C-alpha positions as CSV (number, residue, x, y, z in Angstrom):
1,M,-41.9,-25.9,-49.1
2,K,-40.7,-25.5,-45.6
3,V,-41.8,-27.6,-42.6
4,D,-41.3,-26.3,-39.1
5,V,-41.7,-28.9,-36.4
6,T,-41.5,-27.7,-32.8
7,F,-42.2,-29.4,-29.5
8,D,-43.4,-27.6,-26.3
9,N,-42.2,-30.3,-23.9
10,G,-40.3,-33.6,-23.7
11,F,-43.5,-35.7,-23.7
12,E,-44.5,-34.4,-27.2
13,K,-41.1,-35.1,-28.5
14,A,-41.0,-38.6,-27.1
15,F,-44.5,-39.3,-28.4
16,A,-43.5,-38.2,-31.9
17,V,-40.4,-40.4,-31.8
18,G,-42.5,-43.3,-30.6
19,V,-45.0,-42.9,-33.4
20,V,-42.2,-42.8,-36.0
21,L,-40.7,-45.9,-34.5
22,V,-44.0,-47.8,-34.6
23,A,-44.6,-46.8,-38.2
24,L,-41.1,-48.0,-39.2
25,A,-41.7,-51.3,-37.3
26,V,-45.0,-51.8,-39.1
27,V,-43.4,-51.2,-42.5
28,F,-40.6,-53.6,-41.6
29,L,-43.1,-56.2,-40.5
30,V,-45.1,-55.8,-43.7
31,G,-42.0,-56.3,-45.8
32,Y,-41.0,-59.4,-43.8
33,L,-44.5,-60.9,-44.2
34,I,-44.9,-60.2,-47.9
35,S,-41.4,-61.1,-49.2
36,P,-41.2,-64.8,-48.2
37,G,-44.6,-65.4,-49.7
38,A,-43.8,-63.6,-52.9
39,A,-40.5,-65.5,-53.3
40,Y,-42.3,-68.8,-52.6
41,A,-45.1,-68.1,-55.0
42,E,-42.7,-67.2,-57.8
43,W,-40.0,-69.9,-57.4
44,D,-41.4,-72.9,-55.5
45,S,-44.9,-73.3,-56.8
46,S,-45.3,-76.3,-59.2
47,S,-48.6,-75.1,-60.8
48,S,-50.4,-72.0,-61.9
49,F,-53.0,-72.7,-59.2
50,G,-50.3,-72.4,-56.5
51,D,-49.1,-69.1,-58.0
52,S,-52.6,-67.6,-58.1
53,Y,-53.3,-68.9,-54.5
54,Y,-50.2,-67.4,-53.0
55,L,-50.5,-64.2,-55.0
56,R,-54.1,-63.8,-53.8
57,E,-52.9,-64.4,-50.2
58,I,-50.2,-61.7,-50.7
59,A,-52.9,-59.3,-52.0
60,E,-55.0,-59.9,-48.9
61,Y,-52.0,-59.1,-46.7
62,I,-51.4,-55.9,-48.6
63,D,-55.0,-55.0,-48.2
64,D,-55.0,-55.6,-44.5
65,V,-51.8,-53.6,-44.0
66,S,-53.0,-50.7,-46.1
67,E,-56.2,-50.6,-44.0
68,E,-54.0,-50.6,-40.8
69,L,-51.8,-47.8,-42.2
70,S,-54.9,-45.8,-43.1
71,D,-56.2,-46.2,-39.5
72,I,-52.8,-45.0,-38.2
73,S,-52.8,-42.1,-40.6
74,G,-56.3,-41.1,-39.4
75,T,-55.2,-41.3,-35.8
76,L,-52.2,-39.1,-36.5
77,S,-54.3,-36.6,-38.3
78,D,-56.7,-36.5,-35.3
79,I,-53.7,-36.0,-33.0
80,E,-52.4,-33.2,-35.2
81,S,-55.7,-31.4,-35.4
82,A,-56.1,-31.6,-31.6
83,M,-52.7,-30.0,-31.0
84,P,-52.8,-26.2,-30.4
């Protein structure tokens, strides 16, 4: 499979770079938010209730982030379909 990406002007190139940087920042932020909670739930909880509470909280974070990523993906698809 071959992918050919071309840009007609500098604005399109800058916009594509900006979208990639925003996506990487979102992934980094998600990892930062999920990791401390996961480590705390696994090692610092003193009861099974605490484990299930923090794991449920992590699952909610993952759900929120996946919803945001889905929205971003839809927006990128709309942009791609609008391009000539």
